[in-house]
N, C-alpha and C positions, 0 to 999 in steps of 0.2 A: 328481459324487458324492464323489470322492476329492481334490478340489482343495485342501482345507485340511489334508489328512492327510499328515504327513511320515513318511518311513521312513528309518531309518539302520541300517546293518549294522555290527556290531562283532565283531572277532575275540576280543577280551579282555573277560571279564566284569567286570574291575576298573573299567573306565570307566563301568560302570553301577551301581557299588556304592551310591552315595547314593540314586539313584532306586529301586533294588531294595529297599533297607532301608526307605525311606519307605513304599513300597507295602505291604511285608510288615507293618510295624508298625501300619498303619491298616486293614488288611484282616483276613480270617479264613482263614488258610492252614495247611496241614500243615507239619511240620518239613522235609519233602522240598522245600518251596518256598523255604526260606531262602537268602539269598545264599551263606552259608558252605557249605551242602550242595551247591549247584550249582557253586561254585568247586572243591570237592573232586572232583566228578564231572568237571569240565573238566580238572583236573590229571591224574586217573587216565586219562582218555581220551588225553591226550598221552603219558604215560609208557608206556602199553601199545601205543604206536605205531599207534593206530587212526586217527591223522591222515593216514595214507597212504590209508586207505579213505574216510574222511569229512572234510568240512570242518565244524568246529563254529562256529556263528555265533549271535549274539544279536541279534535284530531288534527295534528300538525304534520304536514308533509313537507319534506325538504329535499332538494336535489340540485347540486351545482349552483347555489345561490338563489334558486327559485324556492318560493314558499307558498303554501296554500293551507288555509285553516277552515275546517268544517265544524260547525256547531250542531251537535246531534242529541237526540233523546232516544234512549234504547229501552225497549220494552221486552224483557227477557221472557215474560210469560207468554206473550203472543208472538214472540220471535219477529219483532218488527222494529225497524229503525226509522225515526222521523228526523227531519231537520228541526231546529229549535222553534221555528215559527208555528209548529203544530200546537204548542201550548203557550202561546204568547200573542200579543196584539201586533206582531211584526207583519206589516202588510206586504213587504217585499223581502225575499231571502236571497242573499248573494254569498257565494263562497268567497272568503277573503283570499286574495292572491296578488303577489307582486309582479305577476306576469300575465299576459293575455295568450300565452302559448297554449294552443288547443291540445297539442300532444301531451304536455305536462298535465293538463286537466284530465285528459283521458286516462293517463297512467295512475293518477290519484284515485279516480273513480273505480278503476279495475282493482287497485290495491285495497280499496275500502271493501269491495265485494268479496275479495279473497279473505280478508280478516273476519268478516261476519258471514261466512258460509252457513247456509241454512236459514238465514233471516230474510225477511222482505224489507226492501229499502223504499221508503215513501218520501219523496221530495215534494214539498208544497210551497206555493207562493213564490215560485222562481221568477225572477224579473226577466222580462222578455229579451233585454239586450245584454244579459250577463253571460260570462264565459261558459258557465255550467249549462246554460240553455243550448249553446252551440254544439255540445257534444251529445245531446239527447236526441232520440228519434223525432222525426218531423210531425208524427201523428199523435203527440201526447195531448192530454186534456188541457183545455184552455179555460180560464176563469176571467170574466170581464172586470175591468177596472175603468174608471172614468177620470178624465182631467179636463180642465178648462184653460185654453190659451188666452192670455190677457196682454193688453198693452195700454189701451185707453178705455176709461169707463164708458164714455158715450158710444164708442164703437161696439163694445160688448153689449150694452143695453139695446142698442138699435138692431143688433143681429138676433136678438131673442124673438120668438114668435109673438105675434100680436096678442095672442091669448095669455102668454106668460107676462108680457109687459102690463097687461090689464090686471093680472093677479097681483103683481107687485104694487101697482097703484091702489088697488082695492085694499090691500093689507095696510098701507100707510093711511089711507082715508079712514078706515075703521078705527085705527089707533088715534088719529086726530079727532074724530067725531066723539070718541069716549074720553077725550082729554087725558090721554095716557102720555106721560113724559118718559121718553127713552133716553138712556145714557149708555154709550159704548165705551168700555175700558179695555185697554190691552196691557198684557203683562209679558215680561221677557226676562232674560238673565240680567239685562241692564236696568230694567225698571223695577224688578222684583216680582214676587208672586202675589196672587190674591190673598186676602186674609184667610186664616184657617177656617173660619166660619163660612165664608163665601165659597171656598173650594169644597168644603164638606157638602154644602147645599148643591153644588154642581155635580158632585159624584152621586149624591142621592137622586138627583134629577135623572141622570143617565140610567141608574139601576132600576128606578121605578118605571121608566119608559121601556126598558128591556123586559121587565116582568110583564108589563101590559101587552107587549107584542107577543111574548111567549104564550100567553093564555088568552089571546084575542078570540079564539074559537071555542072558549069554554074552559071551565076548571079554574083553579086558583092555587096560589102558592101558600103553603102553611106558614105560620108565624116563625117556626124554627127555620124553614127554608129561606124566608126573607132575611132573617137575622144572619144566616150563614152567608148569603150573598153580600150583605152589608159588611160583614167581617172581611170577606175576600177582597172587597173593593179597596180596602185600606192597604192591601199588599199588592194590588194589581200593578203590573208594569206599565200599563197604559196610563194610569193616573200618576204614578211616581215619576215617570219619564217627563211628563208635562210640567213637573215642578223642579226637575233637576238638570235636564240636558241644556247645555249652553245655547243650542240653536232653537230652543223652544219659543213659541209665540202663542199666547192664549188670549182670545177675545171673549169678553163676558158682556152680555146685554142686560142692563138693569132697568127695572121699573121702580123708581124711588131707590130703596136700598136692597131690593130683592132681585137676585139673579133669575132671569126668565129664559135664558138661552146661552149657550157657550159653544165655542169652536176652538179647538186646540191642535197644534201640530208643530212641525219643525221645518226650518229652512235647510237647503243643501249648502255646501261650502261657498258657492258663488252667489247665493241668495237669488237664484233664478227660478227655483222650484220650491213651492211651499206645500209640504205633504200634510194633509189633514188626517189626524188620528182619531179625533172625537168631534162630533157635531150633534147637539141635542138641544131640545127645547122642553120647557116645563109642560106637564099635562094640563095645568091650570090655565095656560094661555094659548091653547091650541087654536081657538077661534080667531086669533089675531095673526096666524101664520108667522110666528116669531122666528122660526127657522129660516124662512125665505127672507125676512127682513134682515136677520143677522148676516146671512150670506151676501145679500146686497150691500150691506154696510162694510163687510170685510173686503169685498171686491173693490169698493171705493178706496179703501185704505191701501190695498195692494197696488192699485194703479195710480196712486197719487203722483208718483214721479214719472209716469208714462213710459216705463221701460218694459221691454218684453219679459214676461214672466209666465209661470204656469202654476195654476192652483190644482194640485193633484188630490182628488177626492178618494183615491185609492180603491180598495176592493168594493165590489158590489155595483149593480146596475139599477139602482133605485130610480124611479121615474123623475124625481125632482132634480137629479143630477143632469139629466139630458135637457130638462125644461130650462135649466139655468145655463145652457150652452155647452154642456159636456160632450166630450168625444171619447170613444172607446179605445182602450189599449188592453193588453192582456198580461195576466200572470199564468204560469203553467204548473201543472202537477204531473208527477211521473212515479210509477211504481214498478219495481223490478225485483225478481227473486235472485238472491245472491247464491247461485249454485255453481 
């Protein structure tokens, strides 16, 4: 069955650059599947010294002109193999392949299990319409994601619940009452990035919010622990990709010269889907619902041309996503023993 199927294992993603880019350009993938995004994840993995825990490997299968690339993390201590999204902010994982041939995908999957006999294979964040999803059992674990279908701002706003429309109006009224002047800036590959100082403030904003959520039920992070998180944020793929990917788009909401909320993500190749990788507001401005205000302003920008588009809020089913008109779709997770 596998006689004509070749398997080559690579430590470096650079050796697969041409094949990876060719597959991406001819297929229909999310920005998380670009060569550059995966290269940034690989660098972040190394800089954060996770290479002591995992081996990062890129497995290339080829057969009669067909090619498939799997990005994996291998834990030899626990005898477990993960896809690269296990230790990255990659919201959707897709096996790169120049064919939709399900038989080829199955052969690659079986060959992978043969190579790593005795290991557990854990696939996470599998996109629901990907080829790899089609060869997995129907009863695998599902994880909710949320997206908002857009075309016209007024249509979107009028379809919100009465309660949510009132929440948006209240947020703006509170801001006007306190004479707060807001300014929305957007940054992209064409326009350039935020200043180093502003972006550092945005990264700190996210880390501080994450720490507060982590210890909301009690306890606190040590000074050393906080400093370690700040150090890791400088290497984080989620932050570096928002400054380097060609398809990036970052919105920053300012009060005077101070960033108070930001949203960052990536467009797909057709600019029909905008994938949100980061959305955060400052702890100091929570009473003004700056997150809702920012999301409202971003939707106004995305619907300016009144074309069909999708705002993909990716993983998680937080209530605010549904309040803002979100609809559920799913990622999938699958674990199998390679015996």
